[in-house]
N, C-alpha and C positions, 0 to 999 in steps of 0.2 A: 473683333477685339480679342486680345490674348492676355493671359496671365500666367506667370511662372509658378509652378507648385514645388520647386526645388529639384524636380526630376526632369521635367520637360515643360511644355507649354500646353495649356488647355484653353479652349474657346470660351469666352465669357459673353453671354447674351446681354446686350444693353437693355436697360429697363427704363420705362418712362410712365408718367401719369398723364391721363387725358384731362385737359382743361377745355370744356366744350363751349363755353361762352353763351350768353343769353340769345343773341341773334341766331347762333348756330343751332341751339336747342329748339327755338321757336320756328325758324324758317328754313334752315339748311341741314336737316337731319341726314340727307343723303351725303352731303359733304363730310359730315362727321363720320358716317359709316365708311366713306372712302378714305378718310384720314386713318381710321383704325386699320382698314385692310392694307393700306400701303405700308404702314409701320410694321404690321405683323409680317408682311411679305418680306420686309427688310430685316426680319428676325429680331425685332424689338419686343420685349416682353412688356405687355401693357397692363396697367391697373386703372380703375376708375373710382375715385373717391365719391361715393353717392351723396355725401353731405355738402358738396360744393353748391354754391348759389352764385348770384351776381358778384362780380369783383368789386362793385361799388363805383365804377367809373361815372355813371350818370350823376350820382350824388356829388362826387368830387368835382366834376367839371362845372357844376352849378353853384359851387361854393359851400356846400354843406359838409364840411370836414368832420364835424362832430357826429353826424349821422353815417358818415362813411366808415368810421373806425370799427363799429361792431360788425359791419358787413365784411370788412377786411379781416377782422379777427376770425370770423367764422371760416372764411376762405383759407386763411393760413393754417388754422387748426386742422382743417380737412386734409390739406396737403402735407402737413408736417408729420403725419403718421408714417410717411416713407421719405427716404432721402433721395429718391429717384428724381430725375429731371421732370419738369412740368411742361407739357407741350400743348399749345393752343393754335387755332386757325385764324387768329385775328391779331394784327399788329397793335391795334389800339388797346385791346384788353390786356395783352401781354405787357405792353408798355406801362399800363396802369400799375400792374403788379411790380414790374421791374424798376420803374423809375419814380413812382410816387408812394408806394407803401412805406418805405423807410421814413419818409418825411412826416407820416401821420402819427408816429410814436416817438416819445422822448428818448434821446440818447441815454444809454445805460439801463433801460428797462428791458425786461424779458421779451416784451412785445416788439421792441425795436430790433433786438437780436434776432428774433424769429422772422421779422420782415426782411432783414438783410439777407438771411439765409434763403428764404423763399425767393427773393428777388434774384439771387445769384444763380439759381437753377431753373428759372422760368424762361422758355424759349418759344418764339414763333416758329411755326412748322417748317418753313423753308430755311430759316436760320439753323434749326436743329439738323435738318438733312445735310446742308452744305458745310456748316461750320463745326458741327459736333460729330456727326457720323461720317463726314467727309465723303458724302455721296452726291454726285452731280447728275447721274443718269439712273433713272428708276425703271428704264426699259419700256417707256411709253411710246405710243405712236399716235400722231394726230395730223393727218394730211390736209392742213388748212392754213390760210393766211391769218396770222394772229398779231394783234397789237396789245400793248401792255400799259395799264394805268397804275402809276406808283401812288399808293395811298399815303396820306400825310403822316400819320403816326408811325407807320412801318418805315417810311423813308427818313423822316426828320427826328423823331424821338428814338427810334430803334437803330437808326443809322444803317439800314439795310438797303443798299443801292444796287448790288449786283446779284444777290442770291437768287431771286426769282428768275431773272434773265438767264443766269447760268443753267438753271434747270430747264427752262424753255428751249434754250439753244441745244440741249441734248435730247430733245424729243424727236423721234424719227419722223421725217417728212413734214415737219412743221416749218413754216416760213415766218420768221419774226420780223414785223414791220414797225419801224420807229413811229411813235405817236407824237404829233406836234403838241407841245406843252404837256408832255408826259407827266411832269412833276407838279402840275397845277392842280389844286384842290377841285374835286368834283362837286363840292357844295354840300355834302352830307354833314359832316362835322358833328354827328350825334345830335345834341339839343340845338345846335346852330340852325339846322333845317327847320325847326319849329319856331325858334325865337326870331329868326330873320328869313322868313320864307321867300320874300321877293329876291333878296340877294342870293340865297341858296339856289333858287330856280334859274337865275341868270347864269350862275356858275355851272350848274348842271347842263344847261342848254349849250353853253360854249364847249364843255367837255364832249358832249354828244356830237356836235358839229365836227370836232376834230377826229372823233372815232369814225364817223361816217366818211370823212374825207381821206382817211388813211387807206381805204380800199380793202381793209381786212374784213373777214367774215366772222371773226371772233375777237372779243376783247376780254382780257384776263386781268384780275386783280387778286390781291392776297387778303382783302378785307371785306367781310360780309356786309358792313354798312355801305361801303362804296359800291359793292356789287348790287345791292338792292336799289340804290339811287340811280346808278348808270343803267341798269336793266329797265327801270321804270321810265327813264328819259328816252331810251331807245324805242321802247314800246309806244310812248306818246308821240314820238317823231315818225312812227310808222316804219321803222327800220327793222329788217330781218336779221341784223347782226346779233350774234349770240353773246351774252355776257356770262362769264364763267369764273368760278373760284379756281385758282391754280391747282388746288387739290383735285378737283373734278377733272380738269384737263389731264393731269398726271395719271389719272385712273382710266383715261379713255383709250380705246383701241387695244391692240395686242401688247402684252407685256413680254418683252424680249429678253429681259434679264433673268 
């Protein structure tokens, strides 16, 4: 990125804030480390607001809007200390902030204005790379057959249909295989898997069957919740297919860039 100083142009390093999410913090710390390393290697100057907690999505999805507001306020105040973009490794958590925070607060209030501002600069990781930084090749190499599961919030609420595939198609030696029913839910759905376990299990088993039938040795998704669900389903089925977050795949092998 460049900025004119009246005499010439100088390089401006992009800045971003890390939104680590609950599942990331509890189960996928390596993914968070890889996200940090990738962004730093792409010359993004990172900060981490330590006051951040859950974005409030579990409460919101179960209808507890009154209990969601103080959680959302804490999140917004933590990230409002900087005007830098907010980057997360989860389409569902990012979508909560981007699409639901403004609705939690009354129009015309300072809280609503802050929610609109925070929402406007919150991005899912692949969205930030492809649509903001305009980077489609991070210099990764992964010599395997890979199939891709499109998670629901990432695809439907965020509207991200091509970003992940664009990045995967630029990984050296990777063979991307189309997954049958790629856009069908894996059955996780946050609280859905607890509230409707039989339905969730059936959906997961169908997804796993399609993954196994694809002939891929790796399945990739952009959502920690889906990753956990699919990985568990593959293990239960006795499959050796590896389930990976796209961030971890992009961190694999040699970095050629």
